[in-house]
N, CA and C atoms as a LAMMPS dump frame, in Angstrom:
ITEM: TIMESTEP
0
ITEM: NUMBER OF ATOMS
423
ITEM: BOX BOUNDS ff ff ff
-5.0000000000000000e+02 5.0000000000000000e+02
-5.0000000000000000e+02 5.0000000000000000e+02
-5.0000000000000000e+02 5.0000000000000000e+02
ITEM: ATOMS id mol type element x y z
1 1 1 N 198.774 233.774 -289.595
2 1 2 C 197.625 234.647 -289.472
3 1 3 C 197.792 235.647 -288.328
4 2 1 N 198.565 235.284 -287.306
5 2 2 C 198.826 236.237 -286.228
6 2 3 C 199.633 237.417 -286.757
7 3 1 N 200.572 237.144 -287.654
8 3 2 C 201.357 238.222 -288.253
9 3 3 C 200.45 239.146 -289.051
10 4 1 N 199.525 238.578 -289.795
11 4 2 C 198.56 239.371 -290.556
12 4 3 C 197.749 240.258 -289.612
13 5 1 N 197.283 239.693 -288.516
14 5 2 C 196.471 240.461 -287.577
15 5 3 C 197.267 241.619 -286.974
16 6 1 N 198.51 241.367 -286.581
17 6 2 C 199.319 242.444 -286.004
18 6 3 C 199.657 243.506 -287.052
19 7 1 N 199.888 243.08 -288.279
20 7 2 C 200.142 244.061 -289.345
21 7 3 C 198.893 244.89 -289.629
22 8 1 N 197.719 244.274 -289.587
23 8 2 C 196.478 245.028 -289.767
24 8 3 C 196.316 246.069 -288.665
25 9 1 N 196.63 245.685 -287.437
26 9 2 C 196.524 246.639 -286.332
27 9 3 C 197.539 247.771 -286.461
28 10 1 N 198.727 247.453 -286.95
29 10 2 C 199.797 248.45 -286.997
30 10 3 C 199.705 249.371 -288.199
31 11 1 N 199.371 248.839 -289.357
32 11 2 C 199.574 249.592 -290.595
33 11 3 C 198.314 249.914 -291.378
34 12 1 N 197.136 249.584 -290.864
35 12 2 C 195.897 249.916 -291.578
36 12 3 C 194.931 250.617 -290.629
37 13 1 N 193.896 251.178 -291.223
38 13 2 C 192.839 251.798 -290.433
39 13 3 C 191.597 250.928 -290.41
40 14 1 N 191.773 249.646 -290.73
41 14 2 C 190.679 248.69 -290.673
42 14 3 C 190.219 248.54 -289.222
43 15 1 N 188.96 248.203 -289.065
44 15 2 C 188.42 248.069 -287.715
45 15 3 C 189.244 247.068 -286.903
46 16 1 N 189.567 247.399 -285.667
47 16 2 C 190.334 246.47 -284.833
48 16 3 C 189.584 245.168 -284.557
49 17 1 N 188.266 245.175 -284.717
50 17 2 C 187.491 243.952 -284.502
51 17 3 C 187.914 242.855 -285.475
52 18 1 N 188.244 243.24 -286.693
53 18 2 C 188.684 242.261 -287.693
54 18 3 C 190.013 241.632 -287.26
55 19 1 N 190.97 242.484 -286.934
56 19 2 C 192.295 241.981 -286.551
57 19 3 C 192.221 241.158 -285.269
58 20 1 N 191.431 241.598 -284.307
59 20 2 C 191.334 240.861 -283.046
60 20 3 C 190.624 239.524 -283.239
61 21 1 N 189.675 239.459 -284.147
62 21 2 C 189.02 238.173 -284.444
63 21 3 C 190.013 237.203 -285.078
64 22 1 N 190.801 237.704 -286.015
65 22 2 C 191.839 236.869 -286.636
66 22 3 C 192.838 236.411 -285.583
67 23 1 N 193.219 237.323 -284.698
68 23 2 C 194.177 236.993 -283.649
69 23 3 C 193.628 235.927 -282.713
70 24 1 N 192.364 236.04 -282.341
71 24 2 C 191.746 235.042 -281.464
72 24 3 C 191.717 233.667 -282.097
73 25 1 N 191.38 233.598 -283.361
74 25 2 C 191.36 232.314 -284.071
75 25 3 C 192.777 231.753 -284.168
76 26 1 N 193.741 232.611 -284.473
77 26 2 C 195.135 232.162 -284.594
78 26 3 C 195.644 231.552 -283.301
79 27 1 N 195.425 232.229 -282.2
80 27 2 C 195.95 231.738 -280.937
81 27 3 C 195.201 230.511 -280.424
82 28 1 N 193.954 230.35 -280.835
83 28 2 C 193.261 229.114 -280.446
84 28 3 C 193.845 227.918 -281.197
85 29 1 N 194.3 228.127 -282.43
86 29 2 C 194.962 227.044 -283.153
87 29 3 C 196.317 226.706 -282.533
88 30 1 N 197.018 227.707 -282.056
89 30 2 C 198.306 227.465 -281.401
90 30 3 C 198.111 226.568 -280.186
91 31 1 N 197.119 226.886 -279.386
92 31 2 C 196.892 226.11 -278.167
93 31 3 C 196.529 224.661 -278.477
94 32 1 N 195.682 224.448 -279.478
95 32 2 C 195.262 223.066 -279.749
96 32 3 C 196.319 222.278 -280.508
97 33 1 N 197.353 222.925 -281.025
98 33 2 C 198.426 222.202 -281.712
99 33 3 C 199.663 222.037 -280.833
100 34 1 N 199.98 223.034 -280.03
101 34 2 C 201.228 223.028 -279.273
102 34 3 C 201.192 222.072 -278.085
103 35 1 N 200.159 222.127 -277.278
104 35 2 C 200.108 221.316 -276.061
105 35 3 C 200.078 219.816 -276.351
106 36 1 N 199.301 219.331 -277.314
107 36 2 C 199.339 217.883 -277.584
108 36 3 C 200.674 217.407 -278.157
109 37 1 N 201.431 218.308 -278.785
110 37 2 C 202.697 217.903 -279.387
111 37 3 C 203.696 217.415 -278.34
112 38 1 N 203.559 217.88 -277.118
113 38 2 C 204.479 217.472 -276.054
114 38 3 C 204.422 215.961 -275.865
115 39 1 N 203.239 215.4 -275.907
116 39 2 C 203.085 213.961 -275.709
117 39 3 C 203.742 213.159 -276.829
118 40 1 N 204.006 213.782 -277.956
119 40 2 C 204.648 213.074 -279.067
120 40 3 C 206.164 213.015 -278.921
121 41 1 N 206.751 213.936 -278.187
122 41 2 C 208.208 214.009 -278.136
123 41 3 C 208.798 213.713 -276.763
124 42 1 N 207.958 213.601 -275.742
125 42 2 C 208.446 213.378 -274.383
126 42 3 C 207.998 211.996 -273.913
127 43 1 N 208.884 211.233 -273.296
128 43 2 C 208.479 209.923 -272.77
129 43 3 C 207.361 210.069 -271.731
130 44 1 N 206.511 209.058 -271.662
131 44 2 C 205.337 209.106 -270.795
132 44 3 C 205.721 209.375 -269.344
133 45 1 N 206.836 208.802 -268.898
134 45 2 C 207.242 208.958 -267.504
135 45 3 C 207.652 210.395 -267.166
136 46 1 N 207.942 211.215 -268.181
137 46 2 C 208.368 212.591 -267.956
138 46 3 C 207.337 213.617 -268.427
139 47 1 N 206.157 213.144 -268.765
140 47 2 C 205.145 214.01 -269.351
141 47 3 C 204.68 215.105 -268.388
142 48 1 N 204.461 214.769 -267.139
143 48 2 C 204.034 215.765 -266.16
144 48 3 C 205.05 216.875 -265.991
145 49 1 N 206.317 216.509 -265.95
146 49 2 C 207.382 217.502 -265.827
147 49 3 C 207.425 218.395 -267.059
148 50 1 N 207.263 217.794 -268.229
149 50 2 C 207.291 218.582 -269.466
150 50 3 C 206.143 219.585 -269.498
151 51 1 N 204.953 219.147 -269.121
152 51 2 C 203.827 220.081 -269.087
153 51 3 C 204.046 221.156 -268.022
154 52 1 N 204.675 220.801 -266.922
155 52 2 C 204.996 221.785 -265.898
156 52 3 C 205.948 222.849 -266.407
157 53 1 N 206.984 222.415 -267.148
158 53 2 C 207.911 223.383 -267.74
159 53 3 C 207.194 224.286 -268.731
160 54 1 N 206.346 223.687 -269.558
161 54 2 C 205.61 224.502 -270.535
162 54 3 C 204.746 225.538 -269.836
163 55 1 N 204.05 225.123 -268.803
164 55 2 C 203.187 226.048 -268.066
165 55 3 C 204.021 227.141 -267.401
166 56 1 N 205.176 226.77 -266.879
167 56 2 C 206.052 227.763 -266.242
168 56 3 C 206.543 228.795 -267.248
169 57 1 N 206.977 228.341 -268.423
170 57 2 C 207.439 229.274 -269.438
171 57 3 C 206.299 230.163 -269.935
172 58 1 N 205.115 229.583 -270.062
173 58 2 C 203.976 230.387 -270.483
174 58 3 C 203.665 231.457 -269.431
175 59 1 N 203.682 231.082 -268.173
176 59 2 C 203.429 232.054 -267.114
177 59 3 C 204.515 233.125 -267.053
178 60 1 N 205.77 232.727 -267.323
179 60 2 C 206.85 233.706 -267.375
180 60 3 C 206.577 234.729 -268.48
181 61 1 N 206.168 234.242 -269.641
182 61 2 C 205.834 235.145 -270.738
183 61 3 C 204.657 236.046 -270.405
184 62 1 N 203.644 235.473 -269.738
185 62 2 C 202.479 236.268 -269.361
186 62 3 C 202.828 237.322 -268.315
187 63 1 N 203.89 237.115 -267.566
188 63 2 C 204.314 238.098 -266.568
189 63 3 C 205.243 239.15 -267.158
190 64 1 N 206.142 238.757 -268.056
191 64 2 C 207.183 239.662 -268.54
192 64 3 C 206.74 240.48 -269.756
193 65 1 N 206.048 239.864 -270.693
194 65 2 C 205.693 240.563 -271.932
195 65 3 C 204.806 241.784 -271.677
196 66 1 N 203.816 241.747 -270.775
197 66 2 C 203.068 242.985 -270.52
198 66 3 C 203.933 244.122 -269.974
199 67 1 N 204.96 243.799 -269.203
200 67 2 C 205.87 244.833 -268.723
201 67 3 C 206.642 245.457 -269.883
202 68 1 N 207.115 244.602 -270.786
203 68 2 C 207.824 245.099 -271.972
204 68 3 C 206.882 245.912 -272.841
205 69 1 N 205.654 245.4 -273.027
206 69 2 C 204.668 246.107 -273.846
207 69 3 C 204.346 247.471 -273.248
208 70 1 N 204.18 247.53 -271.951
209 70 2 C 203.912 248.813 -271.306
210 70 3 C 205.051 249.795 -271.487
211 71 1 N 206.266 249.309 -271.371
212 71 2 C 207.428 250.176 -271.576
213 71 3 C 207.453 250.708 -273.009
214 72 1 N 207.204 249.821 -273.98
215 72 2 C 207.227 250.237 -275.392
216 72 3 C 206.152 251.279 -275.659
217 73 1 N 204.947 251.06 -275.136
218 73 2 C 203.862 252.021 -275.356
219 73 3 C 204.206 253.365 -274.727
220 74 1 N 204.74 253.346 -273.512
221 74 2 C 205.101 254.605 -272.85
222 74 3 C 206.229 255.336 -273.58
223 75 1 N 207.193 254.589 -274.088
224 75 2 C 208.364 255.216 -274.702
225 75 3 C 208.144 255.577 -276.171
226 76 1 N 207.463 254.701 -276.927
227 76 2 C 207.389 254.882 -278.382
228 76 3 C 205.97 254.966 -278.946
229 77 1 N 205.001 254.372 -278.263
230 77 2 C 203.628 254.403 -278.77
231 77 3 C 203.164 253.041 -279.268
232 78 1 N 201.883 253.014 -279.677
233 78 2 C 201.267 251.743 -280.055
234 78 3 C 201.767 251.174 -281.377
235 79 1 N 202.201 252.02 -282.293
236 79 2 C 202.736 251.508 -283.554
237 79 3 C 203.953 250.63 -283.277
238 80 1 N 204.85 251.089 -282.414
239 80 2 C 206.047 250.307 -282.106
240 80 3 C 205.721 249.058 -281.305
241 81 1 N 204.64 249.123 -280.542
242 81 2 C 204.202 247.912 -279.838
243 81 3 C 203.811 246.83 -280.837
244 82 1 N 203.056 247.213 -281.86
245 82 2 C 202.669 246.238 -282.882
246 82 3 C 203.867 245.766 -283.696
247 83 1 N 204.832 246.64 -283.915
248 83 2 C 206.079 246.229 -284.588
249 83 3 C 206.802 245.197 -283.726
250 84 1 N 206.825 245.42 -282.42
251 84 2 C 207.42 244.453 -281.491
252 84 3 C 206.714 243.103 -281.6
253 85 1 N 205.381 243.116 -281.608
254 85 2 C 204.642 241.86 -281.722
255 85 3 C 204.869 241.194 -283.082
256 86 1 N 204.965 241.992 -284.146
257 86 2 C 205.278 241.429 -285.472
258 86 3 C 206.658 240.769 -285.459
259 87 1 N 207.614 241.411 -284.803
260 87 2 C 208.966 240.828 -284.697
261 87 3 C 208.929 239.52 -283.915
262 88 1 N 208.143 239.481 -282.842
263 88 2 C 208.021 238.237 -282.06
264 88 3 C 207.433 237.118 -282.909
265 89 1 N 206.419 237.435 -283.701
266 89 2 C 205.803 236.422 -284.56
267 89 3 C 206.794 235.97 -285.631
268 90 1 N 207.581 236.889 -286.178
269 90 2 C 208.587 236.515 -287.191
270 90 3 C 209.647 235.591 -286.597
271 91 1 N 210.09 235.884 -285.382
272 91 2 C 211.057 235.01 -284.708
273 91 3 C 210.449 233.621 -284.504
274 92 1 N 209.184 233.586 -284.133
275 92 2 C 208.496 232.311 -283.949
276 92 3 C 208.391 231.543 -285.267
277 93 1 N 208.103 232.243 -286.352
278 93 2 C 208.036 231.576 -287.66
279 93 3 C 209.391 230.998 -288.058
280 94 1 N 210.457 231.73 -287.809
281 94 2 C 211.8 231.229 -288.111
282 94 3 C 212.102 229.988 -287.271
283 95 1 N 211.767 230.032 -285.987
284 95 2 C 211.992 228.869 -285.118
285 95 3 C 211.168 227.67 -285.583
286 96 1 N 209.961 227.91 -286.056
287 96 2 C 209.112 226.828 -286.547
288 96 3 C 209.705 226.183 -287.791
289 97 1 N 210.19 226.991 -288.705
290 97 2 C 210.811 226.447 -289.921
291 97 3 C 212.063 225.647 -289.556
292 98 1 N 212.871 226.172 -288.638
293 98 2 C 214.061 225.434 -288.201
294 98 3 C 213.685 224.108 -287.543
295 99 1 N 212.654 224.112 -286.716
296 99 2 C 212.186 222.874 -286.088
297 99 3 C 211.724 221.871 -287.137
298 100 1 N 211.024 222.35 -288.148
299 100 2 C 210.56 221.476 -289.229
300 100 3 C 211.75 220.868 -289.98
301 101 1 N 212.762 221.673 -290.263
302 101 2 C 213.948 221.175 -290.971
303 101 3 C 214.698 220.159 -290.111
304 102 1 N 214.875 220.455 -288.832
305 102 2 C 215.556 219.518 -287.933
306 102 3 C 214.776 218.212 -287.848
307 103 1 N 213.453 218.301 -287.79
308 103 2 C 212.621 217.101 -287.749
309 103 3 C 212.797 216.264 -289.018
310 104 1 N 212.855 216.917 -290.157
311 104 2 C 213.067 216.181 -291.412
312 104 3 C 214.441 215.511 -291.445
313 105 1 N 215.472 216.225 -290.981
314 105 2 C 216.828 215.675 -291.022
315 105 3 C 217.009 214.525 -290.042
316 106 1 N 216.435 214.636 -288.863
317 106 2 C 216.589 213.593 -287.849
318 106 3 C 215.572 212.478 -287.983
319 107 1 N 214.483 212.736 -288.681
320 107 2 C 213.448 211.72 -288.84
321 107 3 C 212.689 211.419 -287.554
322 108 1 N 212.515 212.434 -286.703
323 108 2 C 211.825 212.207 -285.43
324 108 3 C 210.325 212.072 -285.586
325 109 1 N 209.769 212.509 -286.679
326 109 2 C 208.366 212.236 -286.974
327 109 3 C 207.349 213.156 -286.341
328 110 1 N 207.684 214.408 -286.106
329 110 2 C 206.701 215.33 -285.546
330 110 3 C 205.57 215.624 -286.526
331 111 1 N 205.834 215.463 -287.81
332 111 2 C 204.852 215.825 -288.819
333 111 3 C 204.187 214.599 -289.451
334 112 1 N 204.166 213.484 -288.734
335 112 2 C 203.542 212.275 -289.259
336 112 3 C 202.034 212.297 -289.037
337 113 1 N 201.322 211.594 -289.911
338 113 2 C 199.89 211.43 -289.692
339 113 3 C 199.67 210.37 -288.612
340 114 1 N 198.436 210.228 -288.177
341 114 2 C 198.127 209.237 -287.138
342 114 3 C 198.444 207.83 -287.629
343 115 1 N 198.139 207.533 -288.89
344 115 2 C 198.398 206.204 -289.456
345 115 3 C 199.904 205.942 -289.517
346 116 1 N 200.668 206.923 -289.996
347 116 2 C 202.117 206.757 -290.07
348 116 3 C 202.735 206.593 -288.679
349 117 1 N 202.217 207.331 -287.708
350 117 2 C 202.723 207.226 -286.343
351 117 3 C 202.445 205.843 -285.771
352 118 1 N 201.242 205.297 -286.036
353 118 2 C 200.885 203.957 -285.569
354 118 3 C 201.784 202.906 -286.21
355 119 1 N 202.026 203.033 -287.51
356 119 2 C 202.906 202.087 -288.199
357 119 3 C 204.321 202.149 -287.63
358 120 1 N 204.811 203.335 -287.364
359 120 2 C 206.147 203.481 -286.795
360 120 3 C 206.22 202.843 -285.407
361 121 1 N 205.174 203.022 -284.606
362 121 2 C 205.153 202.43 -283.265
363 121 3 C 205.122 200.906 -283.344
364 122 1 N 204.373 200.35 -284.295
365 122 2 C 204.331 198.89 -284.454
366 122 3 C 205.691 198.348 -284.874
367 123 1 N 206.356 199.038 -285.793
368 123 2 C 207.694 198.593 -286.215
369 123 3 C 208.676 198.648 -285.045
370 124 1 N 208.597 199.702 -284.241
371 124 2 C 209.489 199.831 -283.093
372 124 3 C 209.212 198.742 -282.062
373 125 1 N 207.922 198.412 -281.848
374 125 2 C 207.573 197.36 -280.889
375 125 3 C 208.07 196.008 -281.384
376 126 1 N 207.932 195.749 -282.693
377 126 2 C 208.416 194.49 -283.253
378 126 3 C 209.936 194.395 -283.122
379 127 1 N 210.626 195.493 -283.336
380 127 2 C 212.087 195.511 -283.196
381 127 3 C 212.494 195.269 -281.742
382 128 1 N 211.787 195.872 -280.803
383 128 2 C 212.066 195.644 -279.374
384 128 3 C 211.843 194.186 -278.998
385 129 1 N 210.778 193.597 -279.528
386 129 2 C 210.481 192.187 -279.257
387 129 3 C 211.586 191.298 -279.82
388 130 1 N 212.027 191.595 -281.031
389 130 2 C 213.095 190.809 -281.653
390 130 3 C 214.385 190.902 -280.837
391 131 1 N 214.708 192.096 -280.378
392 131 2 C 215.919 192.272 -279.559
393 131 3 C 215.804 191.529 -278.233
394 132 1 N 214.617 191.546 -277.648
395 132 2 C 214.403 190.822 -276.395
396 132 3 C 214.555 189.326 -276.572
397 133 1 N 214.033 188.789 -277.668
398 133 2 C 214.171 187.352 -277.938
399 133 3 C 215.626 186.982 -278.166
400 134 1 N 216.382 187.845 -278.867
401 134 2 C 217.8 187.572 -279.083
402 134 3 C 218.564 187.599 -277.755
403 135 1 N 218.201 188.496 -276.868
404 135 2 C 218.875 188.59 -275.575
405 135 3 C 218.6 187.349 -274.736
406 136 1 N 217.421 186.758 -274.858
407 136 2 C 217.106 185.545 -274.114
408 136 3 C 217.905 184.375 -274.679
409 137 1 N 218.037 184.303 -276.012
410 137 2 C 218.77 183.207 -276.641
411 137 3 C 220.273 183.339 -276.434
412 138 1 N 220.788 184.562 -276.403
413 138 2 C 222.235 184.802 -276.252
414 138 3 C 222.469 185.703 -275.031
415 139 1 N 222.388 185.182 -273.839
416 139 2 C 222.514 186.042 -272.653
417 139 3 C 223.896 186.658 -272.486
418 140 1 N 224.941 186.097 -273.045
419 140 2 C 226.265 186.65 -272.879
420 140 3 C 226.538 187.798 -273.841
421 141 1 N 225.708 187.999 -274.83
422 141 2 C 225.95 189.045 -275.847
423 141 3 C 225.617 190.415 -275.375
């Protein structure tokens, strides 16, 4: 939907209020999906560091992208600025599809439901318990 909003801003004469409303809704979904995902892929002991890295990269983007945007507007105009944003969204979509494919191939479970995630955690805990019991029975192994 962010791509749709940027295309509306770049290539139509529709009111910018429509595109900006779509953009606001799109980015609010990104925030509520992206930040919780970190807790699914990072061990609990490293969670603070992971969130720190995410915040740092976000702040880097918030510092650098306006400079790039200003340069594009000064050099080429607002149409090219929206083309730049459309290209950024397309790169993000490609990265998302690649992440989804890698997740499917590795079976890391980023796209599991809450029930499936709970079942996977129970199986992993049972396997850990079984390994621990075997280690107690066979300490030399």
